[in-house]
C-alpha positions in Angstrom: 108.2 67.4 117.6 107.0 68.7 114.2 108.4 72.2 115.0 111.8 70.7 115.8 111.8 68.7 112.6 111.1 71.9 110.6 113.9 73.7 112.3 116.3 70.9 111.5 115.3 70.9 107.9 115.7 74.7 107.7 119.1 74.5 109.3 120.2 71.6 106.9 119.0 73.5 103.8 120.8 76.7 104.9 124.1 74.8 105.5 123.8 73.5 101.9 123.1 76.9 100.2 125.1 79.3 102.4 128.5 78.6 100.8 127.0 79.2 97.3 125.5 82.5 98.5 128.7 83.7 100.1 130.6 82.9 96.9 128.0 84.8 94.9 128.3 87.8 97.2 132.2 87.8 96.9 132.3 87.4 93.2 129.5 89.6 92.0 129.3 92.3 94.7 125.5 92.3 94.3 123.1 92.9 97.2 119.8 90.9 97.0 116.6 92.9 97.4 113.4 90.9 98.2 110.9 93.3 96.5 107.7 93.8 98.5 105.0 93.7 95.8 102.0 92.2 97.6 100.6 95.5 99.0 100.1 98.5 96.8 101.4 101.0 99.4 104.7 99.1 99.9 105.1 98.5 96.1 104.6 102.2 95.4 106.4 104.0 98.3 109.2 101.6 99.1 110.2 101.3 95.4 109.7 105.1 94.8 111.9 106.0 97.7 114.6 103.4 96.7 114.8 105.0 93.2 114.7 108.6 94.6 117.7 107.9 96.8 119.5 106.1 94.0 119.0 109.1 91.7 119.9 111.8 94.3 123.0 110.0 95.6 124.3 108.8 92.3 124.2 105.3 93.8 126.3 102.8 91.8 125.9 99.8 94.1 124.8 96.6 92.4 121.4 95.1 93.3 119.7 91.9 92.3 116.0 92.5 92.8 113.9 89.4 93.3 110.2 89.4 92.4 107.4 86.9 91.9 106.7 86.1 88.2 104.3 88.2 86.2 101.3 85.9 86.6 101.5 85.6 90.4 98.3 86.8 92.0 100.1 88.4 94.9 101.3 91.4 92.9 99.2 94.3 94.1 99.2 96.2 90.8 100.7 94.7 87.8 100.8 97.9 85.8 102.9 99.7 88.4 105.0 96.6 88.9 105.7 96.6 85.2 106.5 100.3 85.1 109.1 99.9 87.9 110.4 96.7 86.3 111.1 98.5 83.0 112.9 101.2 85.0 115.0 98.7 86.8 116.1 97.1 83.5 117.3 100.5 82.3 119.7 100.8 85.3 123.2 99.6 84.6 123.9 98.1 88.1 120.4 96.6 88.7 119.5 93.1 87.7 116.0 91.6 88.1 114.8 88.0 88.6 111.1 87.3 88.3 110.6 83.8 89.7 108.0 83.0 92.3 109.8 79.9 93.6 113.2 81.7 94.0 111.4 84.7 95.5 109.7 82.5 98.2 112.9 80.7 99.0 114.7 84.0 99.5 111.9 85.3 101.6 112.0 82.1 103.7 115.7 82.7 104.4 115.6 86.5 104.6 116.9 86.6 108.2 119.9 84.4 107.3 120.6 86.5 104.1 120.8 89.6 106.3 123.2 87.8 108.7 125.7 87.2 105.9 125.3 90.7 104.6 123.9 89.6 101.2 120.4 91.2 101.4 119.5 94.9 101.4 116.0 96.0 102.5 113.8 98.2 100.2 111.6 99.9 102.8 110.4 103.1 104.4 112.3 104.6 107.4 112.4 107.9 109.3 114.4 109.7 106.6 111.4 110.3 104.4 112.1 114.0 103.6 113.2 113.0 100.1 109.5 112.7 99.1 109.1 116.4 99.6 111.5 117.1 96.7 109.0 115.8 94.2 111.5 113.7 92.3 110.0 111.8 89.4 110.7 108.1 89.1 108.0 106.5 86.9 105.4 108.2 84.7 103.1 107.4 81.8 104.5 107.7 78.3 102.6 109.4 75.4 101.0 106.2 74.2 99.9 105.2 77.7 98.4 108.7 78.2 96.5 108.5 74.9 95.1 105.1 76.0 94.2 106.3 79.4 92.5 109.4 78.1 90.4 107.2 75.8 89.3 105.0 78.7 88.3 108.1 80.7 86.4 109.5 77.8 84.4 106.3 77.6 83.2 106.7 81.2 79.7 108.1 81.8 81.1 111.5 83.0 81.4 114.9 81.3 84.5 115.3 79.2 87.3 117.8 79.6 86.6 118.6 83.3 89.2 118.5 86.0 89.1 115.4 88.1 89.3 114.9 91.9 89.6 111.3 93.0 88.3 110.3 96.5 89.0 107.2 98.6 87.5 106.0 101.9 89.3 103.0 103.4 87.2 100.1 104.7 87.8 96.5 105.6 86.2 95.0 102.4 89.4 94.7 100.4 91.6 92.9 103.0 88.7 90.7 104.1 88.0 89.6 100.6 91.5 89.1 99.4 93.0 87.7 102.5 90.0 86.1 104.4 92.3 83.8 106.4 93.8 86.7 108.3 92.1 88.7 111.1 92.5 92.3 110.0 90.5 93.9 112.8 93.7 95.4 114.2 93.7 97.7 111.1 90.1 98.7 111.4 90.9 102.0 113.2 92.1 103.3 109.8 88.7 102.7 108.2 86.1 105.4 107.6 82.6 105.9 106.2 82.3 107.2 102.6 79.0 108.9 103.6 81.0 111.5 105.6 82.5 112.7 102.2 79.1 113.7 100.7 79.3 117.4 101.6 82.8 117.6 100.3 81.8 115.9 97.1 78.9 118.3 96.6 81.2 121.3 97.2 83.6 120.0 94.5 80.8 119.4 92.0 79.7 123.0 92.6 83.2 124.1 91.8 83.1 122.3 88.5 85.1 119.2 89.2 84.2 115.6 88.3 84.6 113.5 91.4 85.6 109.9 90.9 85.7 107.4 93.7 88.6 104.9 93.6 89.3 102.0 95.9 88.0 98.5 96.6 85.4 96.9 94.3 83.9 95.4 97.4 83.0 98.7 99.1 79.4 99.8 99.7 77.8 102.2 97.2 77.2 105.8 98.0 73.7 107.1 97.6 74.5 110.1 95.5 73.3 110.5 91.9 75.0 113.2 89.8 76.5 113.3 86.4 79.7 114.7 87.9 80.1 111.9 90.4 81.2 108.4 89.4 81.9 105.3 91.5 84.6 103.9 89.3 85.7 101.5 92.1 82.3 99.7 91.8 82.2 99.8 88.0 83.2 97.5 85.1 85.9 100.1 84.1 88.1 99.1 87.1 91.5 97.9 86.1 95.1 98.0 87.5 96.0 100.6 84.8 93.1 103.0 85.6 93.7 102.6 89.3 96.9 104.5 88.6 96.0 106.7 85.7 92.9 108.3 87.4 95.2 109.4 90.3 97.8 110.6 87.8 95.1 112.7 86.0 93.6 114.2 89.2 93.9 117.8 90.2 94.2 116.4 93.7 93.2 113.3 95.7 91.2 113.1 98.9 91.4 110.0 101.1 92.6 108.1 104.1 95.8 106.2 104.5 96.1 103.3 102.0 98.0 102.1 99.0 95.2 103.5 96.8 96.2 107.1 97.9 100.0 106.4 98.2 100.0 106.5 94.4 99.6 110.2 94.5 103.1 110.5 96.0 104.6 108.6 93.1 103.0 110.9 90.5 103.4 114.1 92.5 99.7 114.7 92.7 98.6 116.9 95.6 96.8 114.8 98.3 94.4 115.8 101.1 94.6 113.2 103.8 91.5 112.9 106.0 90.9 110.5 108.9 94.6 110.2 109.2 95.8 107.5 111.7 97.9 106.5 113.5 98.5 109.9 115.0 102.3 109.8 114.4 101.9 109.6 110.6 101.4 112.4 108.1 101.3 112.6 104.2 104.6 112.6 102.4 104.1 114.7 99.2 105.3 118.3 98.7 101.8 119.7 98.1 99.8 117.7 100.6 97.5 118.7 103.5 95.9 116.5 106.2 93.6 116.3 109.2 93.6 113.5 111.7 91.4 111.2 113.6 91.2 112.3 117.3 92.0 109.9 120.1 89.6 109.3 123.0 89.5 107.3 126.2 85.7 107.3 126.0 85.5 110.3 128.4 87.9 112.9 127.0 89.8 113.8 123.8 93.4 113.0 124.4 95.8 115.7 123.2 98.4 114.3 120.8 101.0 116.6 122.6 100.6 114.5 125.8 101.7 111.2 124.1 103.8 112.1 121.1 107.0 111.8 123.1 106.1 108.4 124.4 106.9 105.6 122.0 104.6 103.1 123.8 101.7 104.8 121.9 103.3 104.4 118.5 101.2 101.5 117.7 99.8 100.4 114.3 97.6 97.9 116.1 94.2 99.5 117.0 93.2 96.5 119.1 96.4 97.0 121.2 95.8 100.7 121.6 92.3 99.8 123.0 93.4 96.9 125.3 96.6 98.4 126.6 95.8 102.1 126.9 92.0 102.3 126.6 92.4 104.6 123.5 90.4 104.6 120.3 90.2 106.8 117.2 87.3 109.0 116.3 86.5 109.6 112.6 86.5 113.0 111.1 83.0 114.6 110.7 81.3 115.7 107.5 82.1 119.3 108.4 85.7 118.7 109.1 86.2 116.9 105.8 84.3 119.7 104.0 86.4 122.4 105.5 89.6 120.6 104.7 88.4 120.1 101.1 87.7 123.9 100.8 91.2 124.7 102.0 92.7 122.2 99.6 90.7 123.7 96.7 91.8 127.2 97.6 95.5 126.0 97.9 95.4 124.5 94.5 93.3 127.1 92.8 95.1 130.3 94.1 98.4 129.1 95.4 97.6 131.3 98.4 100.3 132.5 100.8 100.1 132.5 104.6 100.1 135.8 106.5 102.5 136.3 109.4 100.0 135.1 112.0 99.3 132.0 110.1 103.0 131.3 109.5 103.8 131.7 113.2 101.1 129.2 114.0 102.4 126.7 111.5 106.0 127.3 112.8 104.9 126.7 116.4 103.3 123.4 115.3 106.4 122.3 113.5 108.8 123.3 116.3 106.8 122.5 119.4 105.1 119.3 118.2 106.5 117.7 115.1 110.1 117.6 116.4 108.8 115.5 119.3 107.6 112.9 116.9 110.0 110.0 117.2 108.7 108.2 114.1 109.6 111.0 111.7 110.8 114.5 112.2 109.9 115.7 108.7 107.6 118.8 108.5 104.0 117.7 108.6 101.6 119.4 106.1 98.8 120.1 108.6 95.6 121.9 107.5 95.7 125.4 108.8 92.0 125.5 109.5 92.2 122.2 111.4 95.2 123.4 113.3 93.4 126.7 114.3 90.4 124.8 115.5 92.4 122.1 117.4 95.5 123.9 118.7 94.9 122.3 122.1 95.8 118.9 120.5 99.3 120.0 119.6 100.4 123.2 121.3 101.2 124.1 124.8 99.3 127.0 126.3 
């Protein structure tokens, strides 16, 4: 009975506001965008892609972008939100409205808004090759850079050294910020920061300062060195530095998360480790990645055997286990170390592939990536990983 009453109320309200919205659409020619700001990855990548496409296509369409107000706690990173907001306000055919109440009403009626052709989504899709172009949308101005540099100089790390930021996804952030939701279906994307230790020591030996970013709720790493700093667990943590440390990094190492999606926005090279689900790969033009393997508890399942079957394109780890008996295996210390060495060499020497290596990469792109129904863009696989795991991707 209660459900019926809510449905009637919803229908009644929509009957009242629909004529006004249709009139607004006809008169103004604006499309309404309900801006996803509650998760950092969506805030960063969806907005970045929207702006890239607008710039590349010379898009003159009119958009009204709806956002919660500045003080709303649901905004994942208010610094990045503010940077995008300033950019929106400089665009001739973009208007913004920051009102939490209007935002929630629009989100409540988002299905109906789509039906009358008033709303336009700002989201990722399979045409993500634009990220590879390295188009700049937002960046830090001179004053912001001076401020950020002063903050970094105040940290207990050596000055004037190149920075590598690292991130290991775990369940602590979601469990603490959204305790009412069961996030276990996302746990397959988690990994243990301890498996990064060998890679961290290698980077320190090469003269880098390694800074850990991510959730302030994560466990500490038992590693004491002047060139390693757990920023994520320190009093220095802020929405500004969450962005600026990535911006200043020589490269970033980490698993799939909003914390590392920032690298794409600032065109910072990214080494993805423990990548999952298996159909995903990093987006940036100078990235590399290695993946979690899949197992049925008896055998490693080659990705090539399931990449053409969309039943396995699941972002729900619990579903993968219950339906197909498949679970993901974390990368080992050695695998992460080897990938880190490759990334360091790539950045330091800009090395070129020989003919044999080029042929192997080309086979991977042609024989495997084109079968990926989620996205057909070239995937920046680690060459060393591919050589060691050809059986996962390539036919004999």
